[in-house]
N, C-alpha and C positions, 0 to 999 in steps of 0.2 A: 761797793755793794752793787750786785746785779739783781733787777727786779724784773720778773716776768708778768706782763700785762695782757689779758685776754681781751681782744678788741670786741666791740659791739657795732654792728651796722656799716662795716667796711669790707673790702676785699681782702685785706690782710687779716690774719687770725690771731697773730700775736705780735707784741713788741717787748724786746729785751732792752731795758735801760740800765745803763751803768753810771751811777752818780759818785761824785766825791764832794761830800757835802751837799750843796745846793747846785754844783756845777754838773752839767751833762758832759760825760767823758766818752760814752760809746753808745750808740743805738743800732739795733739789728731788727729788722722787720721780717716776719714770716709770712709768705704771701702776698698778693697785691701786685701793682704795677712796677716792674722791676726798675725802670729808669728812675721814676720819682721816688722809689724806696731806696735807692742808691744815693740820690742828691740830698734828700731831707736830712739824713744822720750827719752829712758833712757839713750841712748848713748850721745845724743846732749844736754842734760839737764845741764846747767851751762856754756856751751860754748858761745863765742861771735858769732855774725852774720857772721863775718869774718872767723872765724874758720870752722863753718859749711859749709860756701861756699866752702873754700879751702879743705876740707876733702871729702864732698859728692856732691858738685856741678859737673855737667858734667857727672855723672854716667848714662849709657845707660841700659836699661833692655830689653833683647831680641830684639835688633836692633831698638827700637823704637825712639832713640835719646834722651830720657829722662828716668827717674825712679822716684819712690816715694822719693829716697833720693836727686835727682836733684830738684825736685818739691819743697821739703821741704827748699832746700837752697834758691830757688826763693821766697818762701813764707816767709822765715825769712827776706830776703832783703826787700820785699814788706811791710812787718810788721814794720820794722825799718824805712823805707822811710816815711810811714804813719804816724808813731810816731812823726817824725820830723815835718811833716805838722801841726800836733796839738799843738806844742809847741809854 
């Protein structure tokens, strides 16, 4: 399942998350800092939604109260919850 998440408070504007159950298979950011947004998807690939939330949820960028990593954690949770609704 691929889930499209509209970000809030970050340079990136959208995150596309592909899950298999609760495992992150693929992530694609739209907008944002190119280098970081190439690295983050590679680092979280194969993690569970819970691992992503634990490791990068709550990270703040420049005092914004959120970050691309934090938004990714939220996107993974939203994608997982949406997949449960479809079952």
